Short mmCIF file of the C-alpha atoms (twelve columns), coordinates in Angstrom:
data_MODEL
# 
_entry.id   MODEL 
# 
loop_
_atom_site.group_PDB 
_atom_site.id 
_atom_site.type_symbol 
_atom_site.label_atom_id 
_atom_site.label_alt_id 
_atom_site.label_comp_id 
_atom_site.label_asym_id 
_atom_site.label_seq_id 
_atom_site.Cartn_x 
_atom_site.Cartn_y 
_atom_site.Cartn_z 
_atom_site.pdbx_PDB_model_num 
ATOM 1  C CA . MET A 1  95.147  76.748  108.156 1 
ATOM 2  C CA . ILE A 2  93.180  77.944  105.152 1 
ATOM 3  C CA . SER A 3  94.346  79.468  101.912 1 
ATOM 4  C CA . LEU A 4  92.884  80.732  98.675  1 
ATOM 5  C CA . THR A 5  92.719  78.600  95.607  1 
ATOM 6  C CA . GLY A 6  94.257  79.930  92.416  1 
ATOM 7  C CA . ASP A 7  90.825  81.192  91.317  1 
ATOM 8  C CA . GLY A 8  90.212  82.762  94.714  1 
ATOM 9  C CA . ARG A 9  93.566  84.553  94.599  1 
ATOM 10 C CA . ARG A 10 92.793  85.819  91.088  1 
ATOM 11 C CA . ILE A 11 89.384  87.138  92.171  1 
ATOM 12 C CA . ALA A 12 90.863  88.836  95.247  1 
ATOM 13 C CA . ASN A 13 93.570  90.450  93.093  1 
ATOM 14 C CA . GLU A 14 90.994  91.657  90.564  1 
ATOM 15 C CA . ALA A 15 88.836  93.155  93.346  1 
ATOM 16 C CA . THR A 16 91.875  94.884  94.853  1 
ATOM 17 C CA . GLY A 17 92.819  96.283  91.444  1 
ATOM 18 C CA . ARG A 18 89.307  97.635  90.864  1 
ATOM 19 C CA . ARG A 19 89.284  99.251  94.307  1 
ATOM 20 C CA . ARG A 20 92.680  100.861 93.733  1 
ATOM 21 C CA . ARG A 21 91.643  102.210 90.314  1 
ATOM 22 C CA . GLU A 22 88.443  103.717 91.718  1 
ATOM 23 C CA . ASN A 23 90.346  105.281 94.614  1 
ATOM 24 C CA . ALA A 24 92.855  106.751 92.130  1 
ATOM 25 C CA . ARG A 25 90.026  108.209 90.043  1 
ATOM 26 C CA . ILE A 26 88.571  109.949 93.091  1 
ATOM 27 C CA . VAL A 27 91.926  111.229 94.346  1 
ATOM 28 C CA . ASP A 28 92.749  112.602 90.884  1 
ATOM 29 C CA . VAL A 29 89.950  115.185 91.149  1 
ATOM 30 C CA . MET A 30 90.946  116.460 94.604  1 
ATOM 31 C CA . PRO A 31 92.897  119.723 95.011  1 
ATOM 32 C CA . SER A 32 96.618  118.960 95.272  1 
ATOM 33 C CA . GLY A 33 96.999  120.039 98.920  1 
ATOM 34 C CA . GLN A 34 94.143  117.852 100.070 1 
ATOM 35 C CA . ARG A 35 95.347  115.024 97.848  1 
ATOM 36 C CA . ARG A 36 98.838  115.079 99.389  1 
ATOM 37 C CA . HIS A 37 97.464  114.826 102.937 1 
ATOM 38 C CA . LEU A 38 95.007  112.110 101.972 1 
ATOM 39 C CA . VAL A 39 97.666  110.038 100.208 1 
ATOM 40 C CA . GLU A 40 99.971  110.285 103.239 1 
ATOM 41 C CA . ALA A 41 97.157  109.157 105.532 1 
ATOM 42 C CA . LEU A 42 96.131  106.305 103.239 1 
ATOM 43 C CA . GLN A 43 99.718  105.113 102.913 1 
ATOM 44 C CA . ALA A 44 100.036 105.022 106.710 1 
ATOM 45 C CA . PHE A 45 96.699  103.191 106.928 1 
ATOM 46 C CA . ALA A 46 97.762  100.606 104.325 1 
ATOM 47 C CA . GLU A 47 101.093 100.023 106.054 1 
ATOM 48 C CA . ALA A 48 99.425  99.613  109.459 1 
ATOM 49 C CA . GLY A 49 97.001  97.096  107.953 1 
ATOM 50 C CA . ALA A 50 99.758  95.219  106.121 1 
ATOM 51 C CA . GLU A 51 98.127  95.920  102.754 1 
ATOM 52 C CA . PRO A 52 100.042 94.046  100.054 1 
ATOM 53 C CA . SER A 53 102.054 96.223  97.717  1 
ATOM 54 C CA . VAL A 54 101.346 96.452  94.022  1 
ATOM 55 C CA . ALA A 55 103.958 93.923  92.966  1 
ATOM 56 C CA . ASN A 56 102.769 93.052  89.465  1 
ATOM 57 C CA . GLY A 57 101.014 96.228  88.397  1 
ATOM 58 C CA . ALA A 58 102.030 99.695  87.425  1 
ATOM 59 C CA . GLN A 59 101.703 102.352 90.066  1 
ATOM 60 C CA . ALA A 60 100.426 105.070 87.795  1 
ATOM 61 C CA . HIS A 61 99.866  107.465 90.660  1 
ATOM 62 C CA . ALA A 62 103.063 106.871 92.616  1 
ATOM 63 C CA . THR A 63 103.952 110.555 92.232  1 
ATOM 64 C CA . TRP A 64 100.828 112.082 93.780  1 
# 
C-alpha cells in the first residue's frame, strides 16, 4: 500500500484547486443552456470517477 505524504497531499490539493478554478473560468463564459448541460455531464463524470468533493473550499459555482 502506498499513500501520499503531507506535502504530497497538499500539492495534489493545490493542483486540484487550480484545475477547478480554471474549469470554472471557462464555464462562466459559456451560454447558460450549454453550461447547464456541460455541468450535468461533468458532475456525472466526476461521480463515476469517484472525484473527491470540495470539502474544505467554497463552491462558488454551485448554482450554475
